[in-house]
C-alpha positions as CSV (number, residue, x, y, z in Angstrom):
1,M,0.0,0.0,0.0
2,N,1.4,3.4,-0.9
3,G,-1.7,5.7,-0.6
4,P,-2.9,7.9,2.2
5,E,-1.1,7.4,5.5
6,I,-3.1,7.0,8.7
7,H,-2.1,6.5,12.3
8,V,-3.3,3.4,14.1
9,E,-3.2,2.7,17.8
10,F,-4.4,-0.7,19.2
11,A,-5.9,-1.4,22.6
12,P,-3.5,-3.3,24.9
13,E,-5.8,-6.3,24.9
14,L,-5.1,-6.7,21.2
15,S,-1.3,-6.8,21.5
16,L,-1.2,-10.6,20.9
17,F,-2.2,-10.0,17.3
18,V,-0.1,-6.9,16.6
19,P,3.6,-6.9,15.6
20,P,5.8,-5.7,18.4
21,A,6.7,-2.5,16.6
22,R,3.1,-1.4,16.6
23,R,2.2,-2.1,20.2
24,A,3.6,0.8,22.1
25,A,1.8,3.8,20.5
26,A,0.1,5.0,17.3
27,T,2.2,4.2,14.2
28,G,1.9,5.3,10.6
29,V,0.2,2.9,8.2
30,A,0.1,3.4,4.5
31,T,-3.3,2.6,2.8
32,D,-4.3,2.2,-0.8
33,G,-7.1,4.8,-0.6
34,A,-9.8,2.3,-1.5
35,S,-9.7,-0.5,1.2
36,T,-12.0,-0.2,4.2
37,L,-10.7,0.4,7.7
38,G,-11.8,-3.1,8.6
39,H,-9.6,-4.5,5.9
40,V,-6.7,-2.4,7.0
41,V,-7.1,-3.6,10.6
42,E,-7.2,-7.2,9.6
43,S,-4.2,-6.7,7.3
44,L,-2.3,-5.7,10.5
45,G,-3.1,-9.0,12.1
46,V,-6.2,-8.4,14.2
47,P,-9.4,-10.4,13.4
48,L,-12.5,-8.2,13.3
49,T,-14.1,-10.7,15.7
50,E,-11.8,-9.2,18.4
51,V,-12.5,-5.5,17.6
52,G,-15.0,-3.4,19.5
53,A,-15.2,0.2,18.4
54,L,-13.2,1.8,15.7
55,V,-12.6,5.5,16.7
56,V,-11.4,7.9,14.0
57,D,-10.4,11.4,15.2
58,G,-12.7,11.0,18.2
59,R,-15.8,9.6,16.5
60,E,-16.8,6.0,16.1
61,V,-17.0,4.7,12.5
62,P,-18.1,1.4,10.9
63,V,-15.6,-1.1,9.5
64,S,-16.7,0.0,6.1
65,H,-15.1,3.5,6.6
66,I,-12.6,4.4,4.0
67,P,-9.6,6.0,5.7
68,A,-8.4,9.4,4.6
69,A,-4.9,10.8,4.9
70,G,-3.8,11.9,8.3
71,E,-6.7,10.2,10.3
72,S,-5.9,8.9,13.7
73,V,-7.5,5.5,14.4
74,R,-8.0,3.9,17.8
75,V,-8.8,0.2,17.6
76,R,-10.6,-0.9,20.8
77,A,-11.1,-4.4,22.0
78,V,-14.5,-6.0,22.1
79,R,-16.6,-5.2,25.2
80,R,-17.2,-7.8,27.8
81,P,-19.7,-9.3,28.3
82,Q,-20.3,-9.3,24.6
83,S,-23.8,-9.4,23.3
84,V,-24.7,-11.5,20.3
85,P,-28.1,-10.3,19.0
86,G,-30.6,-12.0,16.8
87,A,-30.4,-15.7,18.0
88,P,-30.2,-17.8,21.1
89,L,-26.6,-17.9,22.3
90,R,-25.0,-21.1,20.8
91,F,-21.5,-22.1,20.0
92,L,-19.5,-24.1,17.5
93,L,-15.9,-25.2,18.3
94,D,-13.2,-26.3,15.9
95,V,-11.3,-29.6,16.1
96,H,-8.7,-28.3,18.5
97,L,-11.0,-27.4,21.3
98,G,-12.5,-30.7,22.4
99,T,-11.8,-30.3,26.1
100,L,-13.4,-26.9,26.1
101,A,-16.4,-28.2,24.3
102,R,-17.0,-30.9,26.9
103,R,-16.7,-28.5,29.7
104,M,-19.1,-26.0,28.2
105,R,-21.6,-28.9,27.7
106,L,-21.0,-30.0,31.3
107,L,-22.3,-26.5,32.2
108,G,-25.3,-26.8,30.0
109,V,-24.1,-24.4,27.3
110,D,-25.3,-25.3,23.8
111,T,-22.0,-26.3,22.2
112,A,-21.5,-28.0,18.8
113,Y,-18.1,-29.5,18.2
114,E,-16.3,-30.9,15.1
115,S,-14.2,-33.8,16.3
116,T,-12.6,-34.1,12.8
117,D,-11.1,-31.4,10.7
118,I,-13.8,-30.6,8.1
119,G,-12.0,-27.5,6.8
120,D,-12.4,-23.8,7.3
121,P,-15.1,-23.2,4.6
122,A,-17.4,-25.9,6.1
123,L,-16.9,-24.6,9.7
124,A,-17.7,-21.1,8.6
125,A,-20.7,-22.3,6.7
126,R,-22.1,-24.2,9.7
127,S,-21.6,-21.1,11.9
128,A,-23.8,-19.2,9.4
129,A,-26.4,-21.9,8.8
130,E,-26.9,-22.6,12.5
131,R,-26.2,-19.1,13.8
132,R,-23.5,-20.2,16.2
133,V,-20.6,-18.3,17.5
134,L,-17.5,-20.0,16.2
135,L,-14.7,-20.3,18.8
136,S,-11.2,-21.0,17.5
137,R,-7.5,-20.2,17.9
138,D,-7.1,-20.0,14.1
139,R,-7.0,-16.4,13.1
140,G,-7.4,-17.2,9.4
141,L,-10.6,-19.0,10.1
142,L,-12.0,-16.1,12.1
143,R,-11.4,-13.8,9.1
144,R,-13.7,-15.7,6.8
145,R,-16.5,-13.4,5.6
146,E,-19.3,-16.1,5.8
147,L,-19.0,-16.5,9.5
148,W,-22.1,-15.5,11.5
149,A,-20.1,-14.6,14.6
150,G,-16.8,-15.7,16.0
151,A,-14.2,-15.3,18.8
152,F,-10.6,-16.0,19.3
153,V,-9.8,-18.3,22.3
154,Y,-6.8,-16.7,23.9
155,S,-5.4,-19.5,26.0
156,T,-4.2,-23.0,25.3
157,Q,-5.2,-24.2,28.9
158,P,-8.7,-25.6,29.3
159,D,-9.3,-23.9,32.6
160,D,-8.4,-20.5,31.2
161,Q,-10.2,-21.1,28.0
162,L,-13.4,-21.8,29.9
163,R,-13.1,-18.7,32.0
164,D,-12.4,-16.6,28.9
165,V,-15.5,-17.8,27.1
166,L,-17.8,-17.5,30.1
167,G,-16.5,-14.0,30.9
168,R,-16.8,-12.8,27.4
169,F,-20.3,-14.1,26.5
170,A,-21.9,-14.7,29.9
171,P,-24.0,-17.6,28.7
172,G,-26.7,-19.0,31.0
173,L,-25.4,-22.0,33.0
174,K,-27.5,-25.1,33.5
175,P,-25.0,-27.8,34.7
176,W,-25.7,-31.5,34.2
177,T,-28.3,-30.9,31.6
178,R,-26.4,-31.7,28.4
179,C,-24.5,-34.8,27.1
180,T,-20.8,-34.1,27.1
181,A,-20.4,-36.5,24.1
182,C,-23.0,-35.1,21.7
183,N,-24.6,-32.0,23.2
184,G,-28.0,-33.6,23.5
185,L,-30.3,-32.9,26.4
186,L,-30.3,-35.2,29.4
187,R,-33.3,-36.7,31.1
188,E,-33.8,-38.7,34.3
189,A,-33.6,-42.4,33.7
190,T,-34.2,-45.4,35.9
191,K,-31.8,-48.3,36.5
192,E,-34.3,-50.6,34.8
193,E,-34.4,-48.5,31.6
194,L,-30.6,-48.6,31.4
195,A,-30.2,-52.2,32.3
196,D,-28.7,-53.2,29.0
197,R,-26.2,-50.3,29.1
198,L,-24.8,-50.8,32.6
199,E,-22.2,-53.1,33.8
200,G,-23.0,-55.2,36.9
201,G,-20.8,-53.2,39.3
202,T,-22.3,-49.9,38.2
203,S,-25.8,-51.2,38.5
204,R,-25.1,-52.4,42.1
205,S,-23.3,-49.3,43.2
206,Y,-25.5,-46.4,41.9
207,D,-29.2,-45.6,41.9
208,V,-29.4,-42.2,40.2
209,F,-29.0,-42.1,36.5
210,A,-29.6,-39.8,33.5
211,Q,-29.7,-40.5,29.8
212,C,-29.0,-38.5,26.7
213,A,-32.3,-38.1,24.7
214,A,-30.2,-37.8,21.5
215,C,-27.5,-40.5,21.6
216,G,-28.7,-42.7,24.5
217,R,-25.6,-42.4,26.5
218,A,-26.1,-43.2,30.2
219,Y,-24.7,-41.0,33.1
220,W,-24.2,-41.5,36.8
221,R,-22.0,-40.1,39.5
222,G,-19.0,-42.2,38.9
223,A,-15.3,-42.0,39.7
224,H,-14.7,-38.7,37.9
225,H,-17.7,-36.9,39.4
226,D,-15.7,-35.0,42.1
227,R,-13.4,-33.6,39.4
228,L,-16.4,-32.5,37.3
229,E,-18.2,-31.1,40.3
230,A,-15.1,-29.0,41.0
231,I,-15.3,-27.5,37.4
232,V,-19.0,-26.8,37.8
233,G,-18.5,-25.3,41.3
234,R,-15.8,-22.9,40.1
235,A,-17.8,-21.8,37.1
236,L,-21.0,-21.2,39.2
237,A,-19.0,-19.3,41.9
238,E,-17.6,-16.8,39.3
239,F,-20.2,-16.7,36.5
240,G,-23.4,-18.2,37.9
241,S,-25.0,-14.8,38.3
242,H,-25.1,-14.5,34.5
C-alpha cells in the first residue's frame, strides 16, 4: 500500500495480534485509498471478531469506513460481556477445542463441536447456517466473511479457555443438563431403563441415572464426578449470576 497514511493505535488487549513495533503507540500505516478500515485492521493481524469500536479522530466509525490521509484511528477491544443479537446464544468449536467443548456442555451451554477437521469453509458455513458463535485459535478461520459470529480463544489451557468464554459471552449456565459427548439434552432415567447399558458393578453401586435423549448415553455419579463437580463449582461461583 502506498496511498494515504493514517495513524493506528491498538488497545493493549489486542497486543497478541499486533507486531511488536506497533504495540507501544500509534504508528503510521500506508493505505491504498480504497480499502475499508476493517480490511486495514485485519491486514495488520487483528481479526475483526476481536475488535470493538473503531474510533477515528474521536468519532466512532463502521468497519466500512474508507480511511483518509492523516486520520488517527484507535482500535478498541470487544466489550465484555459481549452481546450476540438475533439468535439464542449457541457455540461451534473447531477440532482443536475438544476439552473446552466438553466443559461447556457440562455447564449446560449449547455447544456443537467438530471432532474431525472438516475444513475452514465448512466450519464457517455451519456457523452461518446454525447461527452459532465459532470459537477458534485459528486467526485465518476467524477472518472468513461467511462467519455468522466468532471469537478467538486466547489461552491453550482448558481452565483459562473456559473462564475466557464465560467471561466474554456470559451464557446461562445449567450444569448437568447436556450430554458431554453429543450436546443432546439429558433426562432422568431409571436403572431398569438402562439395564442393557450398565455393567454389573455400576448397577449395584449407583441408583441415580440420566440418559441423553439424542444418543442414548447413560450418566451416573462415577469415579470422575468429584473432578467434574469442581469444574462446575468454580464456574458457578464466578459466573453463575449470569
